[in-house]
Residue, then its C-alpha position, 0 to 999 in steps of 0.5 A: m488486386i493489390k488494393i484488395v490485399c492492402f484492404l484485407l491487411f488493414t482489416i487484419y491489423c484492425y482486428l489485431i488492435l481491437f482483439h488483443s487490446s483486451k489484454l490491457f483492460l483489466g476485468v473487461g471481456k471481449n465484445t465480438k459484435k462491437i469489435n466486428i462493427a468497429v473493424i468494418i468502420n475502420s476498414f471503410t474509413l481509414g482504409m479508404i483514406l489510405l487506399f484511395d486518397n493519396v493527397i491526404y496529408e500523413w499528419l492529418l491521417m495520424i489525427v484521424y487514426f488516433i481519434f477513431i481507434c481511441l473512441q472505438l476502444k472506449l465504446i467496446y471496452n468502456d474502460e478508463w480514457i487513460k488506458n484507451i489513449f495508451v493502447t492507441l498510442c502504442f499501436g499508432v507510434n509503431f504503425f506510422a514510424i514504420r510507414l515513415i521508414y519505408m517512405c524515407i527508404y524509397s525516397l532515398i533509393i529513387n533519389t526523390t522527396v517523400y512528397q513525390v513518393s506520396k504522390n505515387f499512388e501505387i508506391m503508397i499502396i505497396i508501402t502501406i502493405l509493407s507497413l501493415i505486414t511489418v507492424s503485424i509481424y513484430l507486434l503480434p508475437f509481442i502481444i500474444l507472448t507477453p504474459i498478461k500479468y506483465i501488461h497488467m503490471i504496467i497498466a495498474e500503476k497510474n503514475n507509470l501509465k501517465f509517464c508512458i503516455s507523456i513519452l508516447s504522446s511526445m513521440y506521436l507529435f514528433l512523428m506528426l511534425l516530421m510528416k508535416y516537414l517532409y510533405v513539401d516538394k523541396a525537403s532536403y536529403l539530410m532531412i530525409i536521413f534525419c526522419l529515417n533515423a528518428s523513426i527507427c529511434s521511435i520504434i526502439e524507444f517504444f520497446v525501451i519504454m515498455l521495458y522501463s514501465y515493466l521494471f518500474s511497475k515491478l519495483q512498485l509491486y515490490v514496494v507495495k509488497a514491502e508495505n503490506i509486509e510492514k503492515e502485517i508486521k505491525e499487526d502481528e506486533i499489536v497481536l503479540k502485544k495483546l497476547e503479552d498483555e494477556a499473559n502479564y496483566d490481570y484483565f480484571t484490575s489492569c494490574l500486573k500478574r504475580d510472576s511479572v511483578y516478581k520478574k521486575i523485582d528480580s531485574i531491579l535487584e540485579g543492578i544497584p537496587f534503590f526502591c520501595i515495596v508496598f504490600i497492600d491487603i484489602d480489609g474485609l473482602k471475604i465478609t463482603n463477598d459472603i454477606y453482600g455477594h461477589d458483585e459487591g466484592d468485585f466492585y470493592i477490588k476494582a475500586v481499590a485497583e483504580i485508586l492504586n493505578s491513579e496514585f502510583v502512575g508509572k509505577v509497577i502495580g501487581r495483583i499477587g492474590g485475590d485481595e493482595f497487591l504489590v507496588v514497586l516504586e523504583h528510585t523512590d524513598i520511603y517518605a515519598t512512598m508513604k505520602c502516596v500510600i496514605r492518600c490511597f488509604e484515605r481514598v479507600e476509606n471514603l469509598s463506602k461513603i462516596f458510593n453509599k455502601p453498607y459495608s466499610t472499606s479500607i486497606s492495610y499496608g506494609v512498606i519496605e525500603v530497599s537500599p543499594d547495600n541490600k543483601l536480601s532476596r526478593d522473597e525475603i523483601i516481600k515477606l518483610a513487607d507482608e509482615q509489616m502489613y500484618n502488623f499494621k492490620k493487627l494494630r488497627k484491630k486493636n485500636r478499634k477495640 
């Protein structure tokens, strides 16, 4: 009768391992048919070894147990080997540590060696029953009540999982060594006490590892969340920069809009101003639009803007009207400014020849230098530059006549 009870408990224990281990395999459902077959195989292999072969070495049983459970988990769930090994070690460490605790306790009670205890068939069946009941009592609530998200957090982090496996593997191998040294006829009393303490510590260490793994995984989750938040912030900054550019820049010429240029001038005037302003007007743009169409007019505007952007690199260039541009050159004197302006003037005049256009291309400009003792407002400075540009335009028309 006691053999049947032991056999049934071992069968329940196998179901416990195979059914509830499905929690550990992300996105993998339970395959009841495969589980039933695996339980039958376990019951008639490991179960028979536990029940009817009292000569088997415990450390050898641990090897067989590990291979059987690990292979069956792989066949049932077809998930990564690292997860199968982790699950097998979790159940294996607890079962064999508890089994060793009962064997050590009984050997101390009757004042004999663990080896002699293992030779007593009836005692070994009772120890097996107690081990199965104990491991089921404290592991079943742990498996059922632990939220799946916590288990998934432990499993999801590969580095964390590798760390757990390394610790659990060391514990499993250590238990195997204990079994090997205990299964001798002359094992000392102190050795039995040491093995008892080591087995209890193994169980405690298992729960410490699970707690550490959860906390580490949670920390990693926060790290990932922080990285995602940082990524979102960077993406928002890019979007914000794009919106800011759209608000500040003229998409057609890539030059600043009027308000942005004016703000820049106001900012300079608040300090100790030393800069030059160039007011530029495209000559004959209206005639080009009326005679040759707006496509040619657009080409004309873009070509002039490209020349300005290439000559005044790093300077504030703004489009303040359909054919008007304003360039602000901070910390630049009028002589350096005039050199750049003349180069722009010459390049614009050559546009019609380079691109074989039927209309002439040119610009008019006015340059104003603002010194630190300036008393003029922004509007007054721009007005002076505009007047200079207008005088230049009139002079050129007069010279043509």
